[in-house]
Backbone as a chain_set.jsonl record, in Angstrom:
{"seq": "MKQGLLLCFYILGGIVVGAMFAGICEEIPMLKWLAYSHSIGISKGNPLVLDLSVLKITFAFSMGISVAQIVTIAGALFLYNRSSFR", "coords": {"N": [[-20.695, -4.14, 13.371], [-18.369, -3.213, 12.308], [-18.474, -0.215, 13.456], [-17.838, -1.48, 15.752], [-15.007, -2.139, 16.226], [-14.179, -0.404, 15.09], [-14.443, 0.992, 17.422], [-12.902, 0.109, 18.905], [-10.381, 0.801, 18.161], [-10.212, 3.685, 18.308], [-10.047, 3.227, 21.613], [-7.696, 2.032, 21.842], [-5.976, 3.933, 20.732], [-5.726, 5.729, 22.22], [-5.121, 4.679, 24.537], [-2.447, 3.893, 24.108], [-1.374, 6.598, 23.297], [-1.595, 8.163, 25.702], [0.578, 6.479, 27.466], [2.339, 7.511, 26.094], [2.002, 10.245, 26.42], [2.077, 10.078, 29.75], [4.855, 9.286, 29.585], [6.092, 11.223, 28.733], [5.424, 13.52, 30.247], [6.122, 13.143, 33.045], [8.907, 13.682, 33.28], [8.648, 16.498, 33.328], [8.507, 18.548, 35.989], [5.806, 20.086, 37.191], [3.412, 18.955, 35.508], [4.448, 16.185, 36.125], [2.28, 14.664, 37.954], [-0.045, 13.406, 36.157], [1.58, 11.445, 34.716], [1.506, 9.743, 37.156], [0.409, 6.768, 38.069], [-0.678, 3.039, 38.475], [-1.026, -0.208, 39.344], [-3.37, -3.167, 39.083], [-3.955, -6.247, 39.273], [-3.221, -9.739, 39.004], [-0.242, -10.23, 39.939], [3.42, -10.586, 38.876], [4.999, -11.368, 40.838], [3.525, -12.1, 43.039], [1.93, -14.953, 41.664], [-0.67, -16.497, 41.095], [-0.356, -20.177, 41.797], [-0.839, -23.55, 40.338], [-0.244, -26.408, 41.305], [0.083, -29.669, 40.179], [1.341, -31.805, 40.257], [2.441, -33.297, 38.697], [2.084, -31.007, 36.448], [2.656, -28.222, 36.842], [1.175, -25.167, 36.769], [1.456, -21.888, 36.276], [-0.409, -18.973, 36.726], [-0.815, -14.962, 36.249], [-1.464, -12.142, 35.849], [-1.733, -8.768, 35.139], [-2.103, -5.133, 35.04], [-2.042, -1.924, 34.506], [-2.613, 1.592, 35.051], [-2.526, 4.975, 33.812], [-2.866, 8.847, 34.881], [-2.771, 10.02, 32.674], [-3.835, 8.397, 30.784], [-6.287, 8.006, 31.184], [-7.3, 10.636, 30.963], [-6.746, 10.127, 27.988], [-7.593, 8.223, 26.958], [-10.582, 9.442, 27.599], [-10.535, 11.572, 26.076], [-10.343, 10.381, 23.648], [-12.677, 8.565, 23.453], [-14.762, 10.411, 23.32], [-14.067, 11.731, 20.926], [-14.652, 9.745, 19.192], [-17.318, 9.541, 19.031], [-17.554, 12.315, 18.06], [-17.182, 11.463, 15.604], [-17.832, 11.402, 11.86], [-17.508, 8.428, 10.562], [-19.487, 6.69, 11.781]], "CA": [[-19.273, -4.717, 13.317], [-17.769, -2.394, 11.981], [-18.265, 0.823, 14.637], [-17.068, -2.008, 17.237], [-13.473, -2.179, 15.462], [-13.246, 1.911, 15.055], [-13.914, 1.88, 18.906], [-11.99, -0.563, 19.799], [-9.264, 1.471, 17.792], [-9.964, 4.592, 19.212], [-9.428, 3.148, 22.926], [-6.106, 1.438, 21.787], [-5.213, 4.779, 20.042], [-5.792, 6.439, 23.587], [-4.11, 3.844, 25.492], [-1.136, 4.167, 23.432], [-1.021, 8.254, 23.0], [-1.84, 8.292, 27.087], [1.22, 5.966, 27.971], [3.409, 8.122, 25.447], [2.149, 11.81, 26.838], [2.703, 10.324, 31.096], [6.381, 8.895, 30.116], [6.877, 12.672, 28.662], [5.45, 14.006, 31.774], [7.521, 11.861, 33.992], [10.316, 14.446, 33.352], [8.122, 17.888, 33.898], [7.923, 18.975, 37.509], [4.376, 20.923, 36.974], [2.879, 18.103, 34.998], [4.567, 14.537, 37.066], [1.189, 13.818, 38.484], [-0.157, 13.176, 34.998], [2.39, 9.98, 35.174], [0.909, 8.673, 38.447], [-0.063, 5.287, 37.79], [-1.259, 2.129, 39.754], [-0.995, -1.532, 38.926], [-3.78, -4.358, 39.408], [-3.843, -7.661, 38.608], [-2.259, -11.304, 39.605], [1.462, -9.69, 39.572], [4.524, -11.881, 38.824], [5.826, -11.476, 42.513], [2.117, -12.847, 43.724], [1.47, -15.103, 41.077], [-1.343, -18.235, 41.202], [0.186, -21.111, 41.075], [-1.837, -24.67, 40.451], [0.401, -27.347, 41.069], [-0.383, -30.837, 39.843], [2.578, -32.891, 40.753], [3.116, -33.834, 37.286], [2.23, -30.354, 35.515], [2.625, -26.791, 36.851], [0.471, -24.065, 36.05], [1.005, -20.059, 37.06], [-1.35, -17.413, 36.242], [-0.479, -14.185, 36.199], [-1.81, -10.902, 34.91], [-1.435, -7.401, 35.556], [-2.694, -4.047, 34.085], [-1.283, -0.298, 34.986], [-2.785, 2.486, 33.842], [-2.005, 6.504, 34.661], [-3.886, 9.398, 35.092], [-2.445, 10.665, 31.294], [-4.474, 7.548, 29.717], [-7.665, 7.924, 31.397], [-7.473, 11.705, 29.647], [-6.512, 10.207, 26.639], [-8.925, 7.546, 26.437], [-11.957, 9.88, 27.428], [-10.769, 12.413, 24.885], [-10.558, 9.414, 22.63], [-14.061, 8.509, 23.719], [-15.395, 11.802, 22.574], [-13.84, 11.694, 19.205], [-15.225, 8.726, 18.758], [-19.081, 9.956, 19.451], [-18.187, 13.127, 17.074], [-17.009, 11.181, 14.498], [-18.628, 11.194, 10.947], [-17.814, 7.281, 10.598], [-20.362, 5.732, 12.554]], "C": [[-18.543, -3.99, 13.076], [-17.135, -0.689, 13.072], [-17.464, -0.037, 15.708], [-15.404, -2.022, 17.263], [-13.148, -0.431, 15.715], [-13.316, 1.615, 16.55], [-12.921, 1.447, 19.604], [-10.367, 0.446, 19.138], [-9.255, 2.701, 18.047], [-9.233, 4.639, 20.894], [-8.167, 2.9, 22.831], [-5.467, 2.518, 21.499], [-4.874, 5.759, 21.368], [-4.801, 6.287, 24.596], [-2.638, 4.5, 25.27], [-0.505, 5.907, 23.653], [-0.799, 8.625, 24.482], [-0.142, 7.876, 27.641], [2.05, 6.802, 27.374], [3.487, 9.175, 26.414], [2.956, 11.299, 28.212], [4.319, 9.972, 30.614], [6.823, 10.782, 29.76], [6.616, 13.601, 30.217], [6.238, 13.939, 33.043], [8.264, 13.079, 34.301], [9.705, 15.947, 34.037], [8.041, 17.605, 35.347], [6.177, 19.424, 37.393], [3.651, 19.303, 36.717], [3.414, 16.201, 35.366], [3.003, 13.609, 37.718], [0.139, 12.933, 37.073], [0.53, 11.502, 34.966], [2.108, 9.33, 36.23], [-0.31, 7.297, 37.759], [-0.198, 4.254, 39.032], [-1.63, 0.877, 38.535], [-2.529, -2.452, 39.406], [-3.989, -5.156, 38.508], [-3.434, -8.707, 39.702], [-0.765, -10.93, 39.394], [2.363, -10.988, 39.585], [5.258, -12.248, 40.252], [5.055, -12.226, 43.505], [1.77, -13.353, 42.839], [0.472, -16.871, 41.536], [-0.993, -19.153, 40.793], [-0.883, -22.517, 41.344], [-0.709, -25.861, 40.167], [-0.073, -29.117, 41.264], [0.562, -32.188, 40.105], [3.469, -33.036, 39.529], [3.392, -32.297, 36.497], [1.769, -29.567, 36.934], [1.99, -25.617, 36.029], [0.501, -22.556, 36.406], [0.385, -19.435, 36.017], [-0.996, -16.155, 36.615], [-0.962, -13.128, 35.469], [-2.141, -9.496, 35.813], [-1.325, -6.108, 34.766], [-2.468, -2.768, 34.75], [-1.768, 0.231, 33.775], [-2.383, 3.692, 35.026], [-3.212, 7.234, 34.167], [-3.676, 10.07, 33.645], [-3.554, 9.855, 31.161], [-5.895, 7.134, 30.223], [-7.898, 8.827, 30.889], [-7.093, 10.903, 28.674], [-7.585, 9.168, 26.179], [-10.397, 7.888, 26.622], [-12.043, 10.983, 26.186], [-11.263, 11.578, 23.39], [-12.174, 8.884, 22.489], [-14.936, 9.344, 22.677], [-15.504, 11.774, 21.596], [-14.756, 10.896, 18.338], [-17.316, 9.492, 18.588], [-19.228, 10.949, 17.972], [-17.696, 12.791, 15.683], [-17.924, 11.028, 13.299], [-18.866, 9.465, 10.39], [-18.924, 6.352, 10.473], [-21.186, 5.762, 11.584]], "O": [[-17.636, -4.047, 13.906], [-16.006, -0.255, 13.299], [-16.608, 0.471, 16.432], [-14.731, -1.918, 18.288], [-12.321, 0.312, 16.241], [-12.287, 1.934, 17.147], [-12.25, 1.954, 20.504], [-9.406, 0.62, 19.887], [-8.097, 3.121, 18.064], [-8.417, 5.429, 21.368], [-7.397, 3.441, 23.624], [-4.288, 2.487, 21.853], [-3.846, 6.433, 21.438], [-4.052, 7.038, 25.22], [-1.966, 5.276, 25.948], [0.6, 6.233, 24.086], [0.143, 9.392, 24.679], [0.473, 8.785, 28.197], [2.898, 7.088, 28.219], [4.461, 9.324, 27.152], [4.127, 11.66, 28.327], [5.137, 10.463, 31.392], [7.65, 11.433, 30.4], [7.427, 14.131, 30.975], [6.809, 14.761, 33.759], [8.287, 13.517, 35.451], [10.188, 16.443, 35.055], [7.571, 16.57, 35.819], [5.443, 18.484, 37.697], [3.403, 18.575, 37.678], [2.824, 15.217, 34.92], [2.784, 12.405, 37.856], [-0.299, 11.804, 37.296], [-0.167, 10.518, 35.214], [2.511, 8.168, 36.263], [-1.412, 7.198, 37.219], [0.068, 4.497, 40.209], [-2.184, 0.921, 37.436], [-2.698, -2.148, 40.587], [-4.169, -4.986, 37.302], [-3.35, -8.543, 40.919], [-0.181, -11.535, 38.494], [2.131, -12.074, 40.116], [5.913, -13.247, 40.551], [5.507, -12.82, 44.484], [0.912, -12.6, 42.378], [0.867, -17.914, 42.057], [-1.094, -19.378, 39.587], [-1.607, -22.577, 42.338], [-0.356, -26.188, 39.033], [-0.472, -29.632, 42.309], [0.24, -33.376, 40.085], [4.687, -32.945, 39.375], [4.489, -32.102, 35.973], [0.97, -29.937, 37.794], [2.282, -25.262, 34.887], [-0.538, -22.061, 36.844], [0.601, -19.392, 34.806], [-0.755, -16.249, 37.819], [-0.837, -13.26, 34.252], [-2.686, -9.374, 36.91], [-0.482, -6.025, 33.873], [-2.937, -2.784, 35.888], [-1.705, -0.014, 32.571], [-2.111, 3.651, 36.226], [-4.15, 6.831, 33.479], [-4.616, 10.825, 33.398], [-4.572, 10.499, 31.417], [-6.534, 6.17, 29.802], [-8.775, 8.628, 30.049], [-7.387, 11.839, 27.931], [-8.3, 9.301, 25.185], [-11.318, 7.207, 26.171], [-13.035, 11.269, 25.516], [-12.054, 11.874, 22.495], [-12.737, 8.858, 21.394], [-15.538, 9.041, 21.647], [-16.588, 11.774, 21.013], [-15.359, 11.147, 17.295], [-18.103, 9.687, 17.661], [-20.099, 10.857, 17.107], [-17.745, 13.587, 14.746], [-18.973, 10.466, 13.613], [-19.943, 9.094, 9.924], [-19.254, 5.571, 9.58], [-22.223, 5.101, 11.635]]}, "num_chains": 1, "name": "protein.A"}
């Protein structure tokens, strides 16, 4: 249980740090490739709608990930494996 929470903490930390790093690298021409991102999912522009005439439910889910986030998540997993807390 403790190791699972620690792993989630490392991964979430990698996602947040990667997003900040991607935002910073977006302004630097040489590192702009780290800010390249792609969104996947059911977007707001084309949601899944369930219309029951009395009730209308809209489902939408979107997730975006950048190259910098992939790199920092990999680094976070490496640090998790090297940590002595496990």
